[in-house]
Residue frames as a rotation matrix with the C-alpha (Angstrom) as fourth column:
MET 1
0.807 -0.582 0.101 -7.55
0.023 -0.140 -0.990 2.23
0.590 0.801 -0.100 36.02
SER 2
0.642 -0.588 -0.492 -4.17
0.761 0.415 0.498 1.31
-0.089 -0.694 0.714 37.51
ILE 3
-0.485 -0.816 0.316 -2.22
0.845 -0.530 -0.073 4.22
0.227 0.232 0.946 36.02
SER 4
-0.196 0.401 -0.895 -2.92
0.596 -0.676 -0.433 7.66
-0.779 -0.618 -0.107 37.44
LYS 5
0.757 0.552 0.349 -4.59
0.624 -0.455 -0.635 10.37
-0.191 0.699 -0.689 35.38
GLU 6
0.683 -0.567 -0.461 -1.55
-0.407 -0.819 0.404 12.60
-0.607 -0.088 -0.790 35.92
LYS 7
-0.343 -0.849 0.403 0.75
-0.096 0.458 0.884 10.01
-0.935 0.264 -0.238 34.34
ILE 8
0.082 0.465 0.881 -1.67
0.870 0.397 -0.291 9.49
-0.486 0.791 -0.372 31.47
ASP 9
0.936 0.326 -0.131 -1.87
0.244 -0.871 -0.426 13.21
-0.253 0.367 -0.895 30.76
LEU 10
0.307 -0.907 -0.287 1.91
-0.501 -0.411 0.762 13.54
-0.809 -0.090 -0.581 30.94
GLU 11
-0.446 -0.488 0.750 2.50
0.305 0.706 0.640 10.69
-0.841 0.514 -0.166 28.50
LEU 12
0.426 0.675 0.603 -0.15
0.838 -0.044 -0.544 12.03
-0.341 0.737 -0.584 26.11
ARG 13
0.880 -0.163 -0.447 1.58
-0.211 -0.976 -0.060 15.42
-0.426 0.147 -0.892 26.07
GLU 14
-0.116 -0.990 0.082 4.92
-0.417 0.124 0.900 13.72
-0.901 0.070 -0.427 25.42
ILE 15
-0.166 0.137 0.977 3.42
0.708 0.706 0.022 11.66
-0.686 0.695 -0.214 22.58
GLU 16
0.841 0.526 0.122 2.10
0.477 -0.617 -0.626 14.83
-0.254 0.585 -0.771 20.97
LYS 17
0.552 -0.723 -0.414 5.57
-0.562 -0.690 0.456 16.41
-0.616 -0.019 -0.788 21.25
ARG 18
-0.311 -0.699 0.644 7.20
0.040 0.667 0.744 13.33
-0.949 0.257 -0.180 19.70
TYR 19
0.140 0.441 0.886 4.87
0.904 0.308 -0.296 13.43
-0.404 0.843 -0.356 16.70
GLU 20
0.934 0.142 -0.327 5.34
0.049 -0.959 -0.278 17.18
-0.353 0.243 -0.903 16.39
ARG 21
0.093 -0.981 -0.173 9.11
-0.484 -0.196 0.853 16.63
-0.870 0.005 -0.493 16.08
ARG 22
-0.262 -0.175 0.949 8.51
0.548 0.783 0.295 14.12
-0.794 0.598 -0.109 13.29
LYS 23
0.784 0.614 0.092 6.94
0.440 -0.444 -0.781 16.87
-0.438 0.652 -0.618 11.16
LYS 24
0.479 -0.685 -0.549 10.45
-0.582 -0.716 0.386 18.28
-0.657 0.135 -0.741 10.67
ILE 25
-0.334 -0.570 0.750 11.41
0.186 0.741 0.646 15.17
-0.924 0.355 -0.142 8.70
ASP 26
-0.834 -0.028 -0.551 11.38
-0.517 -0.307 0.799 15.46
-0.191 0.951 0.241 4.90
PRO 27
0.097 0.980 0.177 7.77
-0.785 0.184 -0.591 14.60
-0.611 -0.082 0.787 3.80
ASP 28
0.320 -0.030 -0.947 9.16
-0.809 0.512 -0.289 12.27
0.493 0.859 0.140 1.12
TYR 29
-0.667 -0.665 0.337 10.65
-0.735 0.511 -0.446 10.16
0.124 -0.545 -0.829 3.92
TYR 30
-0.645 0.519 0.561 7.29
-0.055 0.700 -0.712 8.44
-0.762 -0.491 -0.423 4.55
SER 31
-0.106 0.624 -0.775 5.77
-0.907 -0.380 -0.183 8.96
-0.409 0.683 0.605 1.11
ASN 32
0.503 0.387 0.773 4.17
-0.054 0.907 -0.419 6.04
-0.863 0.169 0.477 -0.70
LEU 33
0.962 -0.200 -0.185 6.26
-0.206 -0.087 -0.975 7.07
0.179 0.976 -0.125 -3.69
ASN 34
0.069 -0.951 0.302 9.44
-0.997 -0.053 0.064 6.32
-0.045 -0.305 -0.951 -1.76
PRO 35
0.146 0.017 -0.989 10.55
-0.483 0.874 -0.057 2.79
0.863 0.486 0.136 -2.77
ALA 36
-0.875 -0.468 -0.125 11.66
-0.108 0.439 -0.892 2.01
0.472 -0.767 -0.435 0.79
ILE 37
-0.593 0.741 0.315 8.08
-0.637 -0.192 -0.747 2.71
-0.493 -0.643 0.586 1.91
TYR 38
0.283 0.837 -0.469 6.09
-0.959 0.230 -0.168 1.06
-0.033 0.497 0.867 -0.86
MET 39
-0.227 -0.391 -0.892 8.23
-0.400 0.872 -0.281 -2.08
0.888 0.293 -0.355 -0.85
GLY 40
-0.988 -0.130 0.086 7.70
-0.123 0.309 -0.943 -2.40
0.096 -0.942 -0.321 2.91
GLU 41
-0.329 0.940 0.091 3.98
-0.786 -0.219 -0.578 -1.79
-0.524 -0.261 0.811 2.55
GLN 42
0.195 0.367 -0.910 3.70
-0.848 0.529 0.032 -4.42
0.493 0.765 0.414 -0.16
GLU 43
-0.663 -0.474 -0.579 5.45
-0.104 0.825 -0.556 -6.92
0.742 -0.308 -0.596 2.08
LYS 44
-0.889 0.375 0.264 3.09
-0.312 -0.072 -0.947 -6.03
-0.336 -0.924 0.181 4.94
GLU 45
0.010 0.921 -0.389 0.10
-0.992 -0.039 -0.120 -6.53
-0.126 0.387 0.913 2.63
ARG 46
-0.055 -0.097 -0.994 1.34
-0.461 0.885 -0.061 -10.03
0.886 0.454 -0.093 1.78
ALA 47
-0.937 -0.312 -0.157 1.79
0.011 0.423 -0.906 -10.69
0.350 -0.851 -0.393 5.52
PHE 48
-0.511 0.835 0.203 -1.81
-0.758 -0.326 -0.565 -9.56
-0.406 -0.442 0.800 6.14
ILE 49
0.226 0.587 -0.778 -3.01
-0.871 0.480 0.108 -12.10
0.436 0.653 0.619 3.58
LYS 50
-0.463 -0.487 -0.740 -0.96
-0.079 0.855 -0.513 -14.81
0.883 -0.179 -0.434 5.28
TRP 51
-0.966 0.125 0.227 -2.47
-0.241 -0.110 -0.964 -13.78
-0.096 -0.986 0.136 8.64
ILE 52
-0.152 0.981 -0.124 -6.05
-0.978 -0.168 -0.125 -13.86
-0.144 0.102 0.984 7.29
LYS 53
0.230 0.199 -0.953 -5.57
-0.546 0.837 0.043 -17.40
0.806 0.510 0.301 6.00
TYR 54
-0.715 -0.568 -0.407 -3.74
0.036 0.553 -0.833 -18.59
0.698 -0.610 -0.375 9.13
ALA 55
-0.913 0.356 0.197 -6.42
-0.300 -0.261 -0.918 -17.18
-0.275 -0.897 0.345 11.45
ASN 56
-0.724 0.659 0.207 -9.23
0.680 0.630 0.375 -18.59
0.117 0.412 -0.904 9.29
LEU 57
-0.699 0.370 -0.612 -10.99
0.104 -0.794 -0.599 -15.22
-0.708 -0.482 0.517 9.19
LEU 58
-0.894 0.378 -0.239 -12.92
-0.346 -0.246 0.905 -15.61
0.283 0.892 0.351 5.95
PRO 59
0.205 0.107 0.973 -15.41
0.803 -0.587 -0.104 -14.24
0.560 0.803 -0.206 5.17
LEU 60
-0.736 -0.623 -0.264 -14.03
0.668 -0.606 -0.433 -10.84
0.110 -0.495 0.862 6.13
GLU 61
-0.453 0.575 0.681 -17.23
0.123 -0.716 0.687 -8.88
0.883 0.395 0.254 5.44
ASN 62
0.603 0.797 -0.032 -18.73
0.096 -0.032 0.995 -9.68
0.792 -0.603 -0.096 8.85
LYS 63
0.067 -0.662 -0.746 -15.56
0.962 0.241 -0.127 -9.18
0.264 -0.709 0.653 10.92
LYS 64
0.936 0.258 0.237 -15.44
0.171 -0.927 0.335 -6.10
0.306 -0.273 -0.912 13.16
LEU 65
0.070 -0.989 -0.131 -12.04
0.954 0.105 -0.280 -4.41
0.290 -0.105 0.951 13.44
ILE 66
0.995 0.086 -0.058 -10.77
0.099 -0.949 0.299 -1.36
-0.029 -0.303 -0.953 15.30
GLU 67
0.159 -0.979 0.130 -7.37
0.726 0.026 -0.687 0.22
0.669 0.203 0.715 14.74
ILE 68
0.773 -0.047 -0.633 -5.80
0.505 -0.558 0.659 2.08
-0.384 -0.829 -0.407 17.66
GLY 69
0.007 -0.772 -0.636 -3.69
-0.106 -0.633 0.767 4.97
-0.994 0.062 -0.086 16.44
ALA 70
0.486 0.340 0.805 -4.98
0.642 0.487 -0.593 4.85
-0.594 0.804 0.018 12.87
GLY 71
-0.578 -0.789 -0.209 -2.89
0.438 -0.516 0.736 7.82
-0.689 0.334 0.644 11.71
THR 72
-0.533 0.348 -0.771 -4.08
-0.674 -0.725 0.139 9.07
-0.511 0.594 0.622 8.34
GLY 73
0.389 0.899 0.201 -5.84
-0.657 0.423 -0.624 5.81
-0.646 0.110 0.755 7.46
ARG 74
-0.269 -0.569 -0.777 -3.30
-0.952 0.278 0.126 3.88
0.144 0.774 -0.617 5.39
ASN 75
-0.973 -0.155 0.172 -4.03
-0.192 0.955 -0.227 0.58
-0.129 -0.254 -0.959 7.15
ILE 76
-0.214 0.969 0.126 -7.81
-0.109 0.105 -0.989 1.01
-0.971 -0.225 0.083 7.18
ILE 77
0.310 0.263 -0.914 -7.75
-0.894 -0.246 -0.374 1.57
-0.323 0.933 0.159 3.40
GLU 78
-0.643 -0.617 -0.455 -5.66
-0.720 0.688 0.085 -1.60
0.261 0.382 -0.887 3.07
PHE 79
-0.809 0.392 0.438 -8.18
-0.009 0.738 -0.675 -3.61
-0.588 -0.550 -0.593 5.10
ILE 80
0.237 0.914 -0.330 -10.99
-0.448 -0.198 -0.872 -2.40
-0.862 0.354 0.363 2.84
LYS 81
0.003 -0.330 -0.944 -8.97
-0.995 0.091 -0.035 -3.49
0.097 0.939 -0.329 -0.21
LEU 82
-0.899 -0.436 -0.046 -8.55
-0.424 0.892 -0.155 -6.94
0.109 -0.120 -0.987 1.36
GLY 83
-0.536 0.758 -0.371 -12.30
0.197 0.540 0.818 -7.36
0.821 0.365 -0.439 1.83
PHE 84
-0.682 0.334 -0.650 -13.35
0.672 -0.064 -0.738 -5.89
-0.288 -0.940 -0.181 5.19
SER 85
0.146 0.824 0.547 -16.61
0.853 -0.385 0.352 -3.94
0.501 0.415 -0.759 5.07
PRO 86
-0.579 -0.431 0.692 -16.21
0.133 -0.887 -0.442 -0.21
0.804 -0.163 0.571 5.86
GLU 87
0.266 0.778 0.569 -19.25
-0.531 -0.374 0.760 -0.26
0.805 -0.504 0.314 8.18
ASN 88
0.912 0.019 -0.410 -17.46
0.279 0.704 0.653 -2.83
0.301 -0.710 0.637 10.36
LEU 89
-0.062 -0.998 -0.015 -14.26
0.829 -0.043 -0.558 -0.79
0.556 -0.047 0.830 10.65
THR 90
0.951 0.262 -0.163 -13.42
0.306 -0.738 0.601 1.72
0.037 -0.622 -0.782 13.39
ALA 91
0.042 -0.950 0.309 -10.45
0.623 -0.217 -0.751 4.08
0.781 0.225 0.583 13.36
ASN 92
0.860 0.126 -0.494 -9.22
0.490 -0.476 0.731 5.65
-0.143 -0.870 -0.471 16.60
GLU 93
0.007 -0.880 0.475 -6.70
0.725 -0.322 -0.608 8.49
0.688 0.349 0.636 16.53
LEU 94
0.105 -0.090 -0.990 -5.32
0.930 -0.344 0.130 10.82
-0.352 -0.935 0.047 19.18
LEU 95
-0.669 -0.587 -0.456 -3.96
0.426 -0.805 0.413 13.72
-0.609 0.082 0.789 17.13
PRO 96
0.242 0.874 -0.422 -6.48
0.103 -0.455 -0.885 16.26
-0.965 0.171 -0.200 15.72
GLU 97
-0.136 -0.358 -0.924 -4.43
-0.841 -0.451 0.298 16.89
-0.523 0.818 -0.240 12.56
ARG 98
-0.969 -0.240 -0.058 -4.54
-0.238 0.844 0.481 13.20
-0.067 0.479 -0.875 11.70
ILE 99
-0.366 0.920 0.140 -8.25
0.457 0.309 -0.834 13.03
-0.811 -0.242 -0.533 12.52
TYR 100
0.166 0.390 -0.906 -8.77
-0.529 -0.740 -0.416 15.69
-0.832 0.548 0.083 9.84
HIS 101
-0.539 -0.446 -0.714 -6.98
-0.841 0.249 0.480 13.54
-0.036 0.860 -0.509 7.24
LEU 102
-0.908 0.275 0.317 -8.91
0.200 0.947 -0.249 10.45
-0.369 -0.163 -0.915 8.37
ARG 103
-0.016 0.984 -0.180 -12.22
0.218 -0.172 -0.961 12.20
-0.976 -0.054 -0.211 7.81
GLU 104
0.062 -0.039 -0.997 -11.05
-0.822 -0.568 -0.029 13.36
-0.566 0.822 -0.067 4.39
LYS 105
-0.648 -0.531 -0.546 -9.93
-0.756 0.538 0.373 9.91
0.095 0.654 -0.750 3.23
MET 106
-0.907 0.197 0.372 -12.28
0.019 0.902 -0.432 7.40
-0.421 -0.385 -0.821 4.84
PRO 107
-0.572 0.820 0.037 -15.57
0.294 0.163 0.942 6.17
0.766 0.549 -0.334 3.39
PRO 108
-0.327 0.457 0.827 -18.41
-0.669 -0.730 0.139 7.79
0.667 -0.508 0.545 5.37
ASN 109
0.716 0.688 -0.118 -19.48
-0.423 0.562 0.711 4.49
0.555 -0.459 0.694 6.96
VAL 110
-0.114 -0.780 -0.615 -16.10
0.564 0.458 -0.687 3.94
0.818 -0.425 0.388 8.68
THR 111
0.884 0.419 -0.206 -16.48
0.384 -0.401 0.832 4.92
0.266 -0.815 -0.515 12.33
ILE 112
-0.127 -0.925 0.358 -13.89
0.314 -0.380 -0.870 7.47
0.941 0.002 0.339 13.50
LEU 113
0.816 0.320 -0.481 -13.23
0.531 -0.089 0.843 7.88
0.227 -0.943 -0.242 17.22
GLU 114
0.239 -0.723 0.648 -11.10
-0.044 -0.675 -0.737 10.82
0.970 0.148 -0.193 18.28
GLY 115
0.530 -0.090 0.843 -8.97
-0.775 -0.455 0.438 10.95
0.344 -0.886 -0.311 21.42
ASN 116
-0.487 -0.757 0.436 -7.06
-0.873 0.407 -0.269 8.87
0.026 -0.511 -0.859 23.92
ALA 117
-0.281 0.355 -0.892 -7.78
-0.322 0.840 0.436 5.15
0.904 0.410 -0.122 23.47
LEU 118
-0.884 -0.092 -0.459 -7.88
0.365 0.478 -0.799 4.66
0.292 -0.874 -0.389 27.26
GLU 119
-0.757 0.621 -0.205 -10.96
-0.263 -0.576 -0.774 6.86
-0.599 -0.532 0.599 27.39
LEU 120
-0.675 0.533 -0.511 -12.94
-0.535 0.123 0.836 5.11
0.508 0.837 0.202 24.67
ASN 121
-0.344 0.670 0.658 -16.31
-0.713 0.269 -0.648 3.90
-0.611 -0.692 0.385 25.90
LEU 122
-0.333 0.128 -0.934 -16.44
-0.789 0.504 0.351 0.62
0.516 0.854 -0.067 24.00
VAL 123
0.677 0.653 0.341 -18.43
-0.736 0.599 0.315 -2.48
0.002 -0.464 0.886 24.83
LYS 124
-0.294 -0.779 0.554 -16.33
-0.728 0.558 0.398 -5.39
-0.620 -0.286 -0.731 26.04
GLY 125
-0.495 -0.003 0.869 -16.08
0.258 0.954 0.151 -8.24
-0.829 0.299 -0.472 23.58
SER 126
0.485 0.803 -0.346 -17.38
-0.044 -0.372 -0.927 -6.16
-0.873 0.465 -0.145 20.67
PHE 127
0.414 -0.408 -0.814 -14.58
-0.900 -0.320 -0.297 -6.65
-0.139 0.855 -0.500 18.11
ASP 128
0.987 -0.153 0.048 -13.13
0.161 0.953 -0.257 -9.62
-0.007 0.261 0.965 16.27
ILE 129
0.161 -0.969 0.187 -9.82
0.917 0.077 -0.390 -7.81
0.364 0.235 0.901 15.73
VAL 130
0.932 -0.085 -0.352 -8.07
0.071 -0.910 0.408 -4.99
-0.355 -0.406 -0.842 17.56
PHE 131
0.516 -0.730 0.447 -5.13
0.789 0.202 -0.580 -3.73
0.333 0.652 0.681 15.51
GLN 132
0.803 -0.380 -0.458 -2.15
-0.087 -0.836 0.542 -1.61
-0.589 -0.395 -0.705 16.48
SER 133
0.576 -0.655 0.489 0.64
0.768 0.229 -0.598 -0.56
0.280 0.720 0.635 14.16
MET 134
-0.320 -0.874 0.365 3.66
0.628 -0.484 -0.609 1.32
0.710 0.035 0.704 15.50
VAL 135
0.528 0.574 0.626 1.70
-0.152 -0.661 0.735 2.67
0.835 -0.483 -0.262 18.49
PHE 136
0.954 -0.100 -0.282 3.34
0.299 0.341 0.891 0.87
0.007 -0.935 0.356 21.40
SER 137
0.064 -0.995 0.079 6.84
0.990 0.054 -0.128 1.78
0.123 0.087 0.989 20.23
SER 138
-0.316 -0.111 0.942 5.79
0.234 -0.972 -0.036 5.44
0.919 0.209 0.333 20.52
ILE 139
0.765 0.527 0.369 4.55
-0.285 -0.237 0.929 5.00
0.577 -0.816 -0.031 24.11
LEU 140
-0.198 -0.972 -0.126 7.53
-0.185 0.163 -0.969 5.16
0.962 -0.169 -0.212 26.46
ASN 141
-0.353 0.182 0.918 5.58
-0.935 -0.101 -0.340 4.84
0.031 -0.978 0.206 29.73
THR 142
-0.887 -0.078 -0.456 5.33
-0.148 0.982 0.121 1.11
0.438 0.175 -0.882 30.53
GLU 143
-0.720 0.693 -0.026 2.29
0.204 0.176 -0.963 1.59
-0.663 -0.699 -0.268 32.79
PHE 144
-0.084 0.661 -0.746 0.47
-0.764 -0.523 -0.378 3.27
-0.639 0.538 0.549 29.93
GLN 145
-0.563 -0.195 -0.803 1.45
-0.735 0.562 0.379 0.35
0.378 0.804 -0.460 27.69
ARG 146
-0.980 0.169 -0.103 0.05
0.197 0.874 -0.444 -2.18
0.015 -0.456 -0.890 30.17
GLU 147
-0.438 0.866 -0.244 -3.20
-0.045 -0.292 -0.955 -0.27
-0.898 -0.407 0.166 30.59
LEU 148
-0.083 0.376 -0.923 -3.72
-0.947 -0.319 -0.045 0.09
-0.312 0.870 0.383 26.85
ALA 149
-0.784 -0.255 -0.566 -2.89
-0.456 0.856 0.244 -3.59
0.422 0.449 -0.787 26.25
ALA 150
-0.872 0.489 0.007 -5.44
0.315 0.572 -0.758 -4.63
-0.375 -0.658 -0.653 28.88
ARG 151
-0.186 0.833 -0.522 -8.09
-0.409 -0.548 -0.729 -2.32
-0.893 0.078 0.443 27.44
MET 152
-0.306 0.009 -0.952 -7.53
-0.948 0.083 0.306 -3.66
0.082 0.996 -0.017 23.93
TRP 153
-0.963 -0.102 -0.248 -7.77
-0.084 0.993 -0.082 -7.24
0.255 -0.058 -0.965 25.23
SER 154
-0.654 0.757 -0.010 -11.12
0.138 0.106 -0.985 -6.49
-0.744 -0.645 -0.174 26.88
TRP 155
-0.112 0.635 -0.764 -12.63
-0.771 -0.540 -0.336 -5.33
-0.626 0.552 0.550 23.58
ILE 156
-0.688 -0.258 -0.678 -12.00
-0.682 0.549 0.483 -8.66
0.247 0.795 -0.554 21.82
LYS 157
0.528 0.849 -0.029 -14.63
-0.831 0.524 0.186 -11.32
0.173 -0.074 0.982 21.36
PRO 158
0.162 -0.427 0.889 -13.72
-0.378 0.806 0.456 -14.87
-0.911 -0.410 -0.031 22.44
GLY 159
0.384 -0.107 0.917 -11.89
0.697 0.685 -0.212 -16.41
-0.605 0.721 0.338 19.49
GLY 160
0.945 -0.094 0.314 -10.86
0.145 -0.738 -0.659 -13.00
0.294 0.668 -0.684 18.19
GLY 161
0.349 -0.884 -0.312 -7.48
0.919 0.258 0.298 -11.42
-0.183 -0.391 0.902 18.70
ILE 162
0.572 -0.366 -0.734 -4.99
-0.157 -0.927 0.340 -8.60
-0.805 -0.080 -0.588 18.68
LEU 163
0.668 -0.483 0.565 -3.23
0.717 0.216 -0.663 -7.94
0.198 0.848 0.491 15.39
TRP 164
0.721 -0.511 -0.468 0.12
0.088 -0.603 0.793 -6.36
-0.687 -0.613 -0.390 16.25
TYR 165
0.566 -0.632 0.530 2.71
0.721 0.067 -0.690 -4.75
0.401 0.772 0.493 13.99
ASP 166
0.941 -0.327 0.093 5.71
-0.332 -0.824 0.459 -3.00
-0.073 -0.463 -0.884 15.49
PHE 167
0.328 -0.898 -0.293 9.49
-0.295 0.197 -0.935 -3.03
0.897 0.393 -0.201 15.57
THR 168
0.867 0.049 -0.495 11.50
0.343 0.661 0.668 -4.94
0.360 -0.749 0.556 18.13
PHE 169
-0.034 -0.966 -0.255 14.82
0.988 0.006 -0.155 -3.08
0.151 -0.257 0.955 18.35
ASN 170
0.478 0.096 -0.873 15.65
0.431 -0.892 0.138 0.33
-0.766 -0.442 -0.468 19.77
ASN 171
0.651 -0.267 0.710 16.65
0.612 -0.368 -0.700 3.01
0.449 0.890 -0.077 17.30
PRO 172
0.001 -0.741 -0.672 19.93
0.975 -0.148 0.164 4.51
-0.221 -0.655 0.722 18.57
VAL 173
-0.892 -0.362 0.271 19.37
0.430 -0.866 0.256 7.79
0.142 0.345 0.928 16.70
ASN 174
-0.304 0.859 0.412 15.71
-0.267 -0.492 0.829 8.26
0.915 0.142 0.378 17.69
LYS 175
-0.980 -0.119 -0.158 14.98
0.124 0.252 -0.960 8.51
0.154 -0.960 -0.232 21.41
ASP 176
-0.497 0.864 0.075 11.29
-0.862 -0.482 -0.159 9.22
-0.101 -0.144 0.984 20.74
VAL 177
0.548 0.655 -0.520 10.61
-0.691 0.705 0.160 5.53
0.472 0.272 0.839 20.14
ALA 178
-0.369 -0.631 0.683 11.53
-0.858 0.513 0.011 2.25
-0.357 -0.582 -0.731 21.80
GLY 179
-0.485 0.121 -0.866 11.43
-0.546 0.732 0.408 -1.21
0.683 0.671 -0.289 20.29
ILE 180
0.261 0.643 0.720 8.97
-0.942 0.332 0.045 -3.74
-0.210 -0.690 0.693 21.72
PRO 181
-0.743 -0.602 -0.293 10.70
-0.651 0.751 0.108 -7.14
0.155 0.271 -0.950 21.89
PHE 182
-0.194 0.705 -0.682 8.65
-0.260 0.633 0.729 -10.31
0.946 0.319 0.061 21.62
LYS 183
-0.574 -0.052 -0.817 9.14
0.673 0.538 -0.507 -11.14
0.466 -0.841 -0.274 25.31
ARG 184
-0.947 0.280 -0.156 7.47
-0.145 -0.809 -0.570 -7.82
-0.286 -0.517 0.807 26.16
ILE 185
-0.408 0.833 -0.374 4.47
-0.751 -0.073 0.656 -8.69
0.519 0.549 0.656 24.00
LYS 186
-0.251 0.272 -0.929 4.13
0.268 0.942 0.203 -12.01
0.930 -0.198 -0.310 25.83
LYS 187
-0.839 -0.071 -0.540 4.14
0.544 -0.147 -0.826 -10.14
-0.021 -0.987 0.162 29.15
LEU 188
-0.815 0.564 -0.132 1.47
-0.563 -0.825 -0.045 -7.75
-0.134 0.038 0.990 27.93
TYR 189
0.196 0.897 -0.397 -0.74
-0.934 0.294 0.204 -10.64
0.299 0.331 0.895 26.77
PRO 190
-0.670 -0.570 0.475 0.04
-0.712 0.675 -0.194 -13.62
-0.210 -0.468 -0.858 29.04
GLU 191
-0.096 0.733 0.673 -3.29
-0.172 0.654 -0.737 -15.29
-0.980 -0.187 0.064 28.20
GLY 192
0.520 0.356 -0.776 -2.92
-0.757 -0.229 -0.612 -14.92
-0.396 0.906 0.150 24.46
ARG 193
0.384 -0.393 0.836 -1.95
0.481 0.858 0.182 -17.61
-0.788 0.332 0.518 21.98
ILE 194
0.440 -0.307 -0.844 0.62
-0.478 -0.876 0.069 -15.88
-0.760 0.373 -0.532 19.79
LYS 195
0.462 -0.367 0.807 1.68
0.816 0.533 -0.224 -16.55
-0.348 0.762 0.546 16.23
LYS 196
0.458 -0.350 -0.817 4.39
-0.183 -0.937 0.299 -14.22
-0.870 0.013 -0.493 14.90
TRP 197
0.649 -0.333 0.684 5.95
0.760 0.250 -0.599 -13.44
0.028 0.909 0.416 11.56
ARG 198
0.031 -0.700 -0.713 9.21
0.360 -0.658 0.661 -11.47
-0.932 -0.278 0.232 11.32
ILE 199
0.448 0.212 0.868 8.92
0.894 -0.136 -0.428 -9.01
0.027 0.968 -0.251 8.46
THR 200
0.994 0.075 0.079 10.16
0.087 -0.983 -0.162 -5.62
0.065 0.168 -0.984 7.16
LEU 201
0.205 -0.969 0.137 13.71
0.813 0.091 -0.575 -4.99
0.545 0.229 0.807 6.07
ALA 202
-0.040 -0.300 -0.953 15.49
0.856 -0.503 0.122 -2.69
-0.516 -0.811 0.277 8.53
PRO 203
0.838 0.543 0.053 14.42
0.482 -0.691 -0.538 0.81
-0.256 0.477 -0.841 7.38
PRO 204
0.433 -0.714 -0.549 17.91
-0.465 -0.699 0.543 2.40
-0.772 0.020 -0.635 7.41
LEU 205
-0.586 -0.640 0.497 19.16
0.051 0.584 0.810 -0.42
-0.809 0.500 -0.310 5.17
SER 206
0.079 0.726 0.683 16.02
0.856 0.302 -0.420 -0.38
-0.511 0.618 -0.597 3.05
ARG 207
0.819 0.243 -0.520 16.39
0.046 -0.931 -0.362 3.32
-0.572 0.273 -0.773 2.31
ILE 208
-0.078 -0.939 -0.334 19.95
-0.574 -0.231 0.785 2.74
-0.815 0.253 -0.521 1.07
VAL 209
-0.708 -0.320 0.630 19.43
0.188 0.774 0.605 -0.34
-0.681 0.546 -0.488 -1.10
THR 210
0.187 0.859 0.477 16.13
0.806 0.144 -0.574 0.73
-0.561 0.492 -0.665 -2.69
LYS 211
0.479 -0.119 -0.870 17.72
-0.343 -0.937 -0.061 3.93
-0.808 0.328 -0.490 -3.95
ALA 212
-0.635 -0.758 -0.149 19.91
-0.495 0.252 0.832 1.74
-0.593 0.602 -0.535 -6.13
ASN 213
-0.688 0.489 -0.536 17.08
-0.324 0.454 0.830 -0.58
0.649 0.745 -0.154 -7.15
PRO 214
0.006 0.767 0.642 13.71
-0.991 -0.082 0.106 -1.24
0.134 -0.637 0.759 -5.45
GLY 215
0.653 0.257 -0.713 14.18
-0.337 0.941 0.031 -4.95
0.679 0.220 0.701 -6.16
PHE 216
-0.433 -0.883 -0.182 17.10
-0.121 0.257 -0.959 -5.03
0.893 -0.393 -0.218 -3.74
TYR 217
-0.141 0.474 0.869 14.53
-0.977 -0.210 -0.044 -4.82
0.162 -0.855 0.492 -0.94
ASP 218
0.839 0.543 -0.018 13.52
-0.538 0.835 0.117 -8.44
0.079 -0.088 0.993 -1.52
VAL 219
0.339 -0.800 -0.495 17.13
0.005 0.528 -0.849 -9.55
0.941 0.285 0.183 -1.99
PHE 220
-0.655 -0.639 0.404 18.24
-0.351 -0.216 -0.911 -8.26
0.669 -0.739 -0.083 1.41
ASN 221
-0.058 0.736 0.675 14.92
-0.997 -0.072 -0.008 -9.11
0.043 -0.673 0.738 3.07
PHE 222
0.406 0.123 -0.906 15.57
-0.322 0.947 -0.016 -12.77
0.855 0.298 0.424 2.29
PHE 223
-0.515 -0.698 -0.498 17.74
0.301 0.397 -0.867 -12.83
0.803 -0.597 0.005 5.42
PRO 224
0.438 0.832 -0.341 15.57
0.620 -0.005 0.785 -12.93
0.651 -0.555 -0.518 8.59
PHE 225
0.036 -0.474 -0.880 18.22
0.961 -0.225 0.161 -11.25
-0.274 -0.851 0.447 10.75
LEU 226
-0.919 -0.333 0.212 17.85
0.386 -0.869 0.310 -8.09
0.081 0.367 0.927 8.65
ARG 227
-0.113 0.952 0.284 14.12
0.331 -0.234 0.914 -7.80
0.937 0.198 -0.288 9.45
THR 228
-0.906 -0.379 0.189 13.27
0.025 -0.493 -0.869 -5.47
0.423 -0.783 0.457 12.33
HIS 229
-0.401 0.847 0.348 9.48
-0.913 -0.401 -0.076 -5.76
0.075 -0.349 0.934 12.78
ILE 230
-0.977 0.201 0.072 7.06
0.195 0.978 -0.077 -8.48
-0.086 -0.061 -0.994 13.74
LEU 231
-0.293 0.955 -0.044 3.44
-0.759 -0.205 0.618 -9.10
0.582 0.215 0.785 12.85
CYS 232
-0.997 -0.030 0.076 1.66
-0.074 0.720 -0.690 -10.99
-0.034 -0.693 -0.720 15.64
TRP 233
-0.070 0.991 -0.113 -1.76
-0.386 0.078 0.919 -12.59
0.920 0.108 0.377 15.88
ILE 234
-0.947 -0.236 0.219 -2.57
-0.264 0.184 -0.947 -12.77
0.183 -0.954 -0.236 19.58
ARG 235
-0.323 0.888 -0.329 -5.65
-0.092 0.316 0.944 -14.94
0.942 0.335 -0.020 19.88
LYS 236
-0.443 0.302 0.844 -8.04
-0.889 -0.273 -0.368 -14.80
0.119 -0.913 0.390 22.81
C-alpha cells in the first residue's frame, strides 16, 4: 500500500467528522419527498438505464456489483429495481450508523461489508461492476483517492468496469467536499476506456426552482452547463 497507515487513519477520522457535521442539516434536505431530491434521483435512474444499454450488460441477473460507500442503501435498492439479483450485490459502508440502516433495509441475501474499503479482503477480478457515488468528493486526501481507485480497479473482471457518479465542481460554501473534474478521473484510471454523461441540475439551483414547480427541474436541466455531476462508465 503506497499511502501510510497513519495518513489513512487520519483521513478516515476526518471523513467521520465531515459526515457528523452533515447531521446538523435539516433532514428534509436529503429526503426523497423533497422535489429537488426525487427529480434528481429520477434523472439518475434514467441515466442508469442508458448506461446499462450502452455497456451491453443484459441480462443483469448474473452481474456482480459492489458499491463502495453505500450509505443507507438507496442505490442498491435502485439496482434491484432495475433487475440486478440481490445475491450478486455487495454493499460496503464505513460508518456504523449507516451500516445499521443498511441491515434494516436490504434483502437478507445482499452482502454487507463494514469498514474501510482499503481493508476489504476481496478477490481480484471478482466483480463485473464497482460503483461509487459521491464518495471521492468526500475524500480530500489525494493519496487516499489514488489508493482506493487502484483497489477498485483490481476488483473488476476483464470487460467489466467502474460506474462513477460524482460532482465535478467545488462547492464554495462547503469545504468538506471537493469536486472531481473529469481530468482527475482520467488520471485515476489511465487504462480505462471512459464514457461519460453529464447529468444532475446544480443542487442549489434545483432546490430553488423545484419549490416553485418540480417540472422546472427538467426545464433548467435542458442546458448542459447547468449540470454539475457526471456518470462515467470506466471499462477495463
